[in-house]
N, CA, C and O atoms as a Tinker XYZ file with bonds, in Angstrom:
   256  protein
     1  N    -12.174000  -12.625000  -19.393000    73     2
     2  CA   -10.941000  -11.901000  -19.139000    64     1     3
     3  C     -9.799000  -12.904000  -19.023000    63     2     4     5
     4  O     -9.939000  -13.950000  -18.389000    81     3
     5  N     -8.691000  -12.580000  -19.630000    73     3     6
     6  CA    -7.560000  -13.497000  -19.602000    64     5     7
     7  C     -6.795000  -13.393000  -18.283000    63     6     8     9
     8  O     -7.043000  -12.506000  -17.467000    81     7
     9  N     -5.876000  -14.309000  -18.103000    73     7    10
    10  CA    -5.128000  -14.388000  -16.848000    64     9    11
    11  C     -4.234000  -13.166000  -16.636000    63    10    12    13
    12  O     -4.108000  -12.687000  -15.509000    81    11
    13  N     -3.609000  -12.653000  -17.709000    73    11    14
    14  CA    -2.749000  -11.470000  -17.597000    64    13    15
    15  C     -3.563000  -10.248000  -17.187000    63    14    16    17
    16  O     -3.116000   -9.453000  -16.360000    81    15
    17  N     -4.744000  -10.095000  -17.755000    73    15    18
    18  CA    -5.600000   -8.964000  -17.404000    64    17    19
    19  C     -6.019000   -9.001000  -15.951000    63    18    20    21
    20  O     -6.107000   -7.963000  -15.295000    81    19
    21  N     -6.277000  -10.192000  -15.450000    73    19    22
    22  CA    -6.649000  -10.350000  -14.046000    64    21    23
    23  C     -5.485000   -9.991000  -13.136000    63    22    24    25
    24  O     -5.672000   -9.342000  -12.107000    81    23
    25  N     -4.295000  -10.409000  -13.510000    73    23    26
    26  CA    -3.104000  -10.085000  -12.707000    64    25    27
    27  C     -2.863000   -8.581000  -12.688000    63    26    28    29
    28  O     -2.520000   -8.024000  -11.646000    81    27
    29  N     -3.038000   -7.919000  -13.825000    73    27    30
    30  CA    -2.834000   -6.472000  -13.876000    64    29    31
    31  C     -3.866000   -5.742000  -13.022000    63    30    32    33
    32  O     -3.536000   -4.777000  -12.332000    81    31
    33  N     -5.104000   -6.200000  -13.068000    73    31    34
    34  CA    -6.146000   -5.579000  -12.237000    64    33    35
    35  C     -5.843000   -5.767000  -10.755000    63    34    36    37
    36  O     -6.025000   -4.845000   -9.959000    81    35
    37  N     -5.381000   -6.960000  -10.383000    73    35    38
    38  CA    -5.036000   -7.215000   -8.992000    64    37    39
    39  C     -3.831000   -6.364000   -8.580000    63    38    40    41
    40  O     -3.797000   -5.840000   -7.467000    81    39
    41  N     -2.855000   -6.226000   -9.460000    73    39    42
    42  CA    -1.705000   -5.364000   -9.187000    64    41    43
    43  C     -2.128000   -3.917000   -9.005000    63    42    44    45
    44  O     -1.628000   -3.229000   -8.116000    81    43
    45  N     -3.046000   -3.453000   -9.843000    73    43    46
    46  CA    -3.563000   -2.090000   -9.728000    64    45    47
    47  C     -4.297000   -1.904000   -8.407000    63    46    48    49
    48  O     -4.166000   -0.869000   -7.755000    81    47
    49  N     -5.060000   -2.898000   -8.024000    73    47    50
    50  CA    -5.771000   -2.861000   -6.746000    64    49    51
    51  C     -4.795000   -2.745000   -5.577000    63    50    52    53
    52  O     -5.014000   -1.950000   -4.663000    81    51
    53  N     -3.724000   -3.532000   -5.600000    73    51    54
    54  CA    -2.749000   -3.496000   -4.513000    64    53    55
    55  C     -2.023000   -2.149000   -4.445000    63    54    56    57
    56  O     -1.718000   -1.665000   -3.355000    81    55
    57  N     -1.750000   -1.553000   -5.584000    73    55    58
    58  CA    -1.123000   -0.233000   -5.596000    64    57    59
    59  C     -2.074000    0.793000   -5.000000    63    58    60    61
    60  O     -1.642000    1.681000   -4.265000    81    59
    61  N     -3.356000    0.686000   -5.305000    73    59    62
    62  CA    -4.345000    1.586000   -4.711000    64    61    63
    63  C     -4.421000    1.398000   -3.198000    63    62    64    65
    64  O     -4.523000    2.374000   -2.454000    81    63
    65  N     -4.373000    0.158000   -2.746000    73    63    66
    66  CA    -4.391000   -0.112000   -1.298000    64    65    67
    67  C     -3.185000    0.549000   -0.636000    63    66    68    69
    68  O     -3.305000    1.113000    0.452000    81    67
    69  N     -2.039000    0.483000   -1.277000    73    67    70
    70  CA    -0.833000    1.105000   -0.748000    64    69    71
    71  C     -1.032000    2.616000   -0.584000    63    70    72    73
    72  O     -0.649000    3.191000    0.435000    81    71
    73  N     -1.626000    3.246000   -1.584000    73    71    74
    74  CA    -1.887000    4.690000   -1.497000    64    73    75
    75  C     -2.876000    5.009000   -0.380000    63    74    76    77
    76  O     -2.716000    6.006000    0.324000    81    75
    77  N     -3.885000    4.177000   -0.216000    73    75    78
    78  CA    -4.883000    4.416000    0.830000    64    77    79
    79  C     -4.284000    4.253000    2.220000    63    78    80    81
    80  O     -4.646000    4.988000    3.138000    81    79
    81  N     -3.382000    3.310000    2.384000    73    79    82
    82  CA    -2.739000    3.108000    3.691000    64    81    83
    83  C     -1.897000    4.336000    4.051000    63    82    84    85
    84  O     -1.967000    4.829000    5.177000    81    83
    85  N     -1.110000    4.825000    3.104000    73    83    86
    86  CA    -0.298000    6.019000    3.359000    64    85    87
    87  C     -1.196000    7.203000    3.710000    63    86    88    89
    88  O     -0.904000    7.949000    4.645000    81    87
    89  N     -2.281000    7.377000    2.968000    73    87    90
    90  CA    -3.212000    8.470000    3.247000    64    89    91
    91  C     -3.815000    8.331000    4.635000    63    90    92    93
    92  O     -3.920000    9.315000    5.366000    81    91
    93  N     -4.212000    7.124000    5.005000    73    91    94
    94  CA    -4.810000    6.897000    6.325000    64    93    95
    95  C     -3.809000    7.189000    7.437000    63    94    96    97
    96  O     -4.173000    7.778000    8.455000    81    95
    97  N     -2.573000    6.793000    7.259000    73    95    98
    98  CA    -1.550000    7.049000    8.282000    64    97    99
    99  C     -1.324000    8.546000    8.434000    63    98   100   101
   100  O     -1.257000    9.046000    9.557000    81    99
   101  N     -1.208000    9.263000    7.337000    73    99   102
   102  CA    -0.978000   10.707000    7.409000    64   101   103
   103  C     -2.161000   11.450000    8.016000    63   102   104   105
   104  O     -1.975000   12.354000    8.831000    81   103
   105  N     -3.374000   11.075000    7.625000    73   103   106
   106  CA    -4.562000   11.742000    8.174000    64   105   107
   107  C     -4.708000   11.435000    9.659000    63   106   108   109
   108  O     -5.000000   12.332000   10.449000    81   107
   109  N     -4.512000   10.192000   10.042000    73   107   110
   110  CA    -4.623000    9.823000   11.454000    64   109   111
   111  C     -3.583000   10.552000   12.288000    63   110   112   113
   112  O     -3.884000   11.021000   13.385000    81   111
   113  N     -2.377000   10.649000   11.783000    73   111   114
   114  CA    -1.307000   11.326000   12.522000    64   113   115
   115  C     -1.579000   12.816000   12.648000    63   114   116   117
   116  O     -1.215000   13.424000   13.654000    81   115
   117  N     -2.211000   13.413000   11.650000    73   115   118
   118  CA    -2.444000   14.853000   11.718000    64   117   119
   119  C     -3.635000   15.221000   12.601000    63   118   120   121
   120  O     -3.665000   16.322000   13.150000    81   119
   121  N     -4.608000   14.337000   12.751000    73   119   122
   122  CA    -5.800000   14.658000   13.527000    64   121   123
   123  C     -5.760000   14.165000   14.967000    63   122   124   125
   124  O     -6.469000   14.702000   15.818000    81   123
   125  N     -4.958000   13.171000   15.251000    73   123   126
   126  CA    -4.917000   12.607000   16.597000    64   125   127
   127  C     -3.629000   12.979000   17.309000    63   126   128   129
   128  O     -2.575000   13.120000   16.690000    81   127
   129  N     -3.733000   13.132000   18.603000    73   127   130
   130  CA    -2.549000   13.403000   19.413000    64   129   131
   131  C     -2.088000   12.069000   20.002000    63   130   132   133
   132  O     -2.446000   11.718000   21.126000    81   131
   133  N     -1.307000   11.349000   19.246000    73   131   134
   134  CA    -0.849000   10.025000   19.667000    64   133   135
   135  C      0.674000   10.030000   19.755000    63   134   136   137
   136  O      1.355000    9.323000   19.012000    81   135
   137  N      1.179000   10.814000   20.646000    73   135   138
   138  CA     2.628000   10.994000   20.724000    64   137   139
   139  C      3.354000    9.735000   21.184000    63   138   140   141
   140  O      4.509000    9.524000   20.814000    81   139
   141  N      2.699000    8.899000   21.980000    73   139   142
   142  CA     3.392000    7.727000   22.510000    64   141   143
   143  C      3.612000    6.640000   21.465000    63   142   144   145
   144  O      4.624000    5.940000   21.506000    81   143
   145  N      2.685000    6.494000   20.537000    73   143   146
   146  CA     2.811000    5.410000   19.560000    64   145   147
   147  C      2.946000    5.926000   18.126000    63   146   148   149
   148  O      2.715000    5.183000   17.173000    81   147
   149  N      3.314000    7.174000   17.977000    73   147   150
   150  CA     3.410000    7.775000   16.645000    64   149   151
   151  C      4.450000    7.065000   15.774000    63   150   152   153
   152  O      4.184000    6.777000   14.607000    81   151
   153  N      5.620000    6.783000   16.326000    73   151   154
   154  CA     6.678000    6.132000   15.553000    64   153   155
   155  C      6.249000    4.729000   15.137000    63   154   156   157
   156  O      6.470000    4.320000   13.997000    81   155
   157  N      5.639000    3.998000   16.055000    73   155   158
   158  CA     5.160000    2.658000   15.741000    64   157   159
   159  C      4.105000    2.695000   14.638000    63   158   160   161
   160  O      4.108000    1.844000   13.748000    81   159
   161  N      3.213000    3.665000   14.690000    73   159   162
   162  CA     2.182000    3.801000   13.669000    64   161   163
   163  C      2.810000    4.099000   12.312000    63   162   164   165
   164  O      2.398000    3.528000   11.302000    81   163
   165  N      3.795000    4.979000   12.276000    73   163   166
   166  CA     4.476000    5.272000   11.013000    64   165   167
   167  C      5.198000    4.052000   10.475000    63   166   168   169
   168  O      5.123000    3.772000    9.279000    81   167
   169  N      5.889000    3.327000   11.326000    73   167   170
   170  CA     6.645000    2.151000   10.888000    64   169   171
   171  C      5.705000    1.086000   10.319000    63   170   172   173
   172  O      5.952000    0.548000    9.240000    81   171
   173  N      4.649000    0.789000   11.034000    73   171   174
   174  CA     3.701000   -0.228000   10.565000    64   173   175
   175  C      2.995000    0.238000    9.294000    63   174   176   177
   176  O      2.860000   -0.533000    8.344000    81   175
   177  N      2.548000    1.479000    9.269000    73   175   178
   178  CA     1.845000    2.004000    8.098000    64   177   179
   179  C      2.711000    2.021000    6.851000    63   178   180   181
   180  O      2.276000    1.597000    5.780000    81   179
   181  N      3.928000    2.507000    6.989000    73   179   182
   182  CA     4.829000    2.560000    5.840000    64   181   183
   183  C      5.220000    1.148000    5.408000    63   182   184   185
   184  O      5.339000    0.881000    4.212000    81   183
   185  N      5.417000    0.250000    6.357000    73   183   186
   186  CA     5.767000   -1.132000    6.019000    64   185   187
   187  C      4.648000   -1.804000    5.226000    63   186   188   189
   188  O      4.910000   -2.460000    4.217000    81   187
   189  N      3.418000   -1.647000    5.671000    73   187   190
   190  CA     2.280000   -2.230000    4.961000    64   189   191
   191  C      2.151000   -1.604000    3.577000    63   190   192   193
   192  O      1.899000   -2.308000    2.600000    81   191
   193  N      2.320000   -0.296000    3.488000    73   191   194
   194  CA     2.201000    0.380000    2.201000    64   193   195
   195  C      3.284000   -0.078000    1.232000    63   194   196   197
   196  O      3.000000   -0.324000    0.060000    81   195
   197  N      4.516000   -0.195000    1.705000    73   195   198
   198  CA     5.610000   -0.623000    0.833000    64   197   199
   199  C      5.414000   -2.073000    0.396000    63   198   200   201
   200  O      5.640000   -2.404000   -0.768000    81   199
   201  N      5.002000   -2.927000    1.306000    73   199   202
   202  CA     4.787000   -4.331000    0.944000    64   201   203
   203  C      3.676000   -4.484000   -0.093000    63   202   204   205
   204  O      3.829000   -5.244000   -1.050000    81   203
   205  N      2.566000   -3.775000    0.082000    73   203   206
   206  CA     1.490000   -3.884000   -0.897000    64   205   207
   207  C      1.887000   -3.245000   -2.223000    63   206   208   209
   208  O      1.480000   -3.722000   -3.283000    81   207
   209  N      2.675000   -2.173000   -2.179000    73   207   210
   210  CA     3.158000   -1.565000   -3.414000    64   209   211
   211  C      4.059000   -2.528000   -4.178000    63   210   212   213
   212  O      3.902000   -2.701000   -5.387000    81   211
   213  N      4.994000   -3.150000   -3.482000    73   211   214
   214  CA     5.890000   -4.105000   -4.138000    64   213   215
   215  C      5.128000   -5.312000   -4.668000    63   214   216   217
   216  O      5.415000   -5.803000   -5.760000    81   215
   217  N      4.164000   -5.785000   -3.899000    73   215   218
   218  CA     3.351000   -6.913000   -4.330000    64   217   219
   219  C      2.556000   -6.538000   -5.585000    63   218   220   221
   220  O      2.454000   -7.330000   -6.522000    81   219
   221  N      1.992000   -5.321000   -5.595000    73   219   222
   222  CA     1.255000   -4.857000   -6.764000    64   221   223
   223  C      2.149000   -4.694000   -7.977000    63   222   224   225
   224  O      1.757000   -5.057000   -9.086000    81   223
   225  N      3.350000   -4.151000   -7.785000    73   223   226
   226  CA     4.280000   -3.986000   -8.900000    64   225   227
   227  C      4.766000   -5.328000   -9.430000    63   226   228   229
   228  O      5.099000   -5.450000  -10.608000    81   227
   229  N      4.806000   -6.326000   -8.567000    73   227   230
   230  CA     5.201000   -7.664000   -8.977000    64   229   231
   231  C      4.275000   -8.195000  -10.070000    63   230   232   233
   232  O      4.722000   -8.901000  -10.974000    81   231
   233  N      2.999000   -7.860000   -9.992000    73   231   234
   234  CA     2.032000   -8.331000  -10.974000    64   233   235
   235  C      2.104000   -7.571000  -12.292000    63   234   236   237
   236  O      1.523000   -8.010000  -13.285000    81   235
   237  N      2.802000   -6.443000  -12.320000    73   235   238
   238  CA     2.964000   -5.688000  -13.548000    64   237   239
   239  C      4.217000   -6.067000  -14.314000    63   238   240   241
   240  O      4.472000   -5.521000  -15.387000    81   239
   241  N      5.007000   -6.995000  -13.782000    73   239   242
   242  CA     6.221000   -7.421000  -14.477000    64   241   243
   243  C      5.856000   -8.005000  -15.826000    63   242   244   245
   244  O      4.886000   -8.751000  -15.965000    81   243
   245  N      6.639000   -7.657000  -16.793000    73   243   246
   246  CA     6.425000   -8.213000  -18.135000    64   245   247
   247  C      7.258000   -9.471000  -18.294000    63   246   248   249
   248  O      8.451000   -9.476000  -17.991000    81   247
   249  N      6.637000  -10.522000  -18.763000    73   247   250
   250  CA     7.344000  -11.775000  -18.985000    64   249   251
   251  C      7.812000  -11.825000  -20.431000    63   250   252   253
   252  O      7.066000  -11.487000  -21.350000    81   251
   253  N      9.053000  -12.250000  -20.619000    73   251   254
   254  CA     9.625000  -12.325000  -21.966000    64   253   255
   255  C      9.561000  -13.724000  -22.511000    63   254   256
   256  O      9.999000  -13.969000  -23.635000    81   255
């Protein structure tokens, strides 16, 4: 496998991780009564998801 293919696979993996983090945050928030730390959980979860999404998209950039 070439280097570009490996980068694309890693980027795809990171995008999947981002989706799983968002899903985990939403499911945890809907099933648990965590009113005291709900905002903190959303902030951390969304931050991790956005960072992994951006990192994954970084690997999909086309070089000219």
